[in-house]
C-alpha positions in Angstrom: 55.1 239.8 162.1 57.4 242.7 161.2 59.8 241.8 163.5 60.1 238.1 162.4 60.4 239.4 159.1 63.0 241.9 159.9 65.1 239.1 162.0 64.6 236.7 158.7 66.1 239.5 156.7 69.2 240.0 159.0 69.8 236.3 159.3 69.8 235.7 155.5 71.9 239.1 155.0 74.5 237.8 157.8 74.7 234.4 156.0 75.2 236.3 152.5 78.1 238.4 153.8 80.4 235.6 154.1 78.8 233.6 151.2 79.8 233.4 147.4 77.7 232.2 144.5 79.7 230.1 141.7 78.2 228.5 138.5 79.9 226.1 136.2 79.1 222.5 135.5 80.3 219.4 133.4 80.2 218.9 129.5 80.6 215.1 128.7 81.2 212.9 125.5 81.8 209.5 125.4 82.2 206.7 122.5 81.7 203.1 122.8 82.5 200.4 120.1 81.7 196.7 120.1 83.6 194.5 117.6 83.5 190.4 116.9 86.4 189.3 114.8 86.7 192.7 113.5 82.9 192.9 112.6 81.4 196.0 114.2 78.2 194.8 116.4 77.4 198.1 117.9 78.5 201.5 118.4 77.2 204.4 120.8 77.6 207.9 121.4 76.6 209.6 124.7 76.7 213.6 125.2 76.0 215.4 128.3 75.7 219.2 129.6 75.4 219.6 133.2 75.2 223.0 134.4 75.6 223.6 138.3 74.6 226.7 140.6 76.4 226.6 143.9 76.4 228.5 147.2 79.2 229.1 149.5 78.3 228.8 153.0 81.7 228.7 154.4 85.2 227.8 153.7 84.3 224.2 154.3 80.5 223.9 153.2 78.9 224.6 150.2 75.4 223.7 148.8 74.8 223.4 145.1 72.4 222.2 142.3 73.0 220.4 139.3 70.2 220.5 136.3 71.0 219.1 132.9 70.3 216.4 130.1 72.0 214.0 128.4 71.5 211.8 125.2 72.6 208.2 124.8 72.6 205.7 121.8 72.3 201.6 122.1 71.9 200.9 125.6 75.0 202.7 126.6 75.7 203.8 130.1 74.5 207.5 130.5 76.3 209.9 133.0 77.5 206.8 135.0 74.2 205.4 135.2 73.2 201.8 133.8 69.8 203.1 132.0 67.4 199.9 131.9 66.3 198.5 128.6 67.5 197.7 125.2 67.0 200.9 123.4 68.4 202.4 120.1 68.1 206.3 121.4 67.5 207.6 124.9 67.2 211.4 126.2 67.7 212.2 129.9 66.7 214.8 132.5 68.9 215.0 135.4 68.4 217.0 138.9 71.3 216.5 141.5 71.1 218.9 144.8 74.2 218.1 146.9 76.4 219.3 149.8 80.0 220.1 149.5 82.4 219.5 152.3 85.8 220.8 151.7 88.4 218.9 153.9 91.8 220.0 153.0 93.8 222.4 151.1 97.1 222.6 150.0 98.4 225.7 148.0 95.8 226.1 145.1 94.5 222.6 145.6 91.2 221.9 147.5 90.1 218.3 148.5 86.5 217.9 148.9 83.4 215.1 148.9 80.0 216.3 147.6 77.4 214.0 149.4 73.7 214.3 147.8 70.8 212.9 146.0 70.4 212.8 142.2 67.4 211.5 139.8 67.6 210.6 136.4 64.8 210.5 134.1 65.5 208.8 130.6 62.8 208.9 127.7 63.3 205.8 125.6 62.7 207.2 122.1 59.9 204.9 120.4 58.4 203.6 123.8 55.9 205.3 126.0 57.5 204.0 129.2 60.5 206.3 130.8 63.4 204.8 133.1 63.6 206.3 136.3 66.8 206.1 138.5 67.5 207.6 142.0 70.9 207.4 143.6 72.4 208.5 147.0 76.1 209.2 146.5 79.5 210.6 148.2 81.9 211.5 145.3 85.3 212.8 146.5 87.0 215.6 144.1 89.7 218.1 143.9 89.7 221.6 142.9 92.6 223.7 141.3 92.2 227.3 141.7 93.4 229.3 138.5 92.3 232.6 140.0 90.6 234.0 142.9 87.6 233.4 140.8 88.0 230.5 138.4 88.5 226.9 139.5 89.1 223.7 137.4 87.0 220.4 139.3 87.5 216.8 138.9 85.0 214.2 140.8 86.8 210.7 141.1 84.8 207.6 141.9 82.6 207.4 145.0 80.3 205.4 146.7 76.6 205.3 145.6 73.8 203.2 146.0 71.4 203.5 143.0 67.7 202.2 142.2 66.3 202.0 138.4 62.9 201.4 137.3 61.7 200.7 133.6 58.3 199.6 132.9 58.5 196.0 134.7 62.3 196.1 134.9 64.0 197.0 138.4 67.5 197.2 139.4 69.4 197.8 142.6 73.0 198.9 142.5 75.7 199.7 144.7 79.1 201.2 143.5 82.6 201.6 145.1 85.6 202.8 143.7 86.7 204.4 140.2 85.6 203.1 136.8 85.9 205.1 133.4 82.6 206.5 133.8 82.8 208.2 136.8 85.7 210.5 136.7 84.2 213.8 135.3 86.1 217.3 134.9 84.3 220.7 135.0 85.0 224.2 135.7 83.6 226.9 137.9 83.5 230.7 138.1 82.7 232.5 141.5 81.2 236.1 141.8 
């Protein structure tokens, strides 16, 4: 048993020698307003806080986890997800483990694709039910290194399949391309 524990420790230590931990994330805000002949019909604000922690396995691969929250109003799109139901306010919890593959570098720029699974649980205020949304996605992105430790990151579009359930309402969706609600910006600090 001691040999197995020692071998596991040596394996983890050898991975850690080349690995690097990074933290960061994204903060988002969106505003939507609908009018008819100059008369306001509805307006909605959405805010999100999506902290991330990642582990650099090699020059090409990172593994990371996003755990965050969001708040939306008046049935608006939250974090790129169409939350089912007709609601006034909703609060959401987000969990997104993913693998990042860096496929090209040019100077201070890195080009990557994040592939993973995400789960969003949105509680609609005033309702006992919650919306549950699952998604499998590949999202391309670009990173710019400001220094050896700090990078700015943007995700641009992607390909995704999602499934949403809210009470008796179910929705399956497939997205491909770039829309205003799937362009995100963030920053990361490496240790």
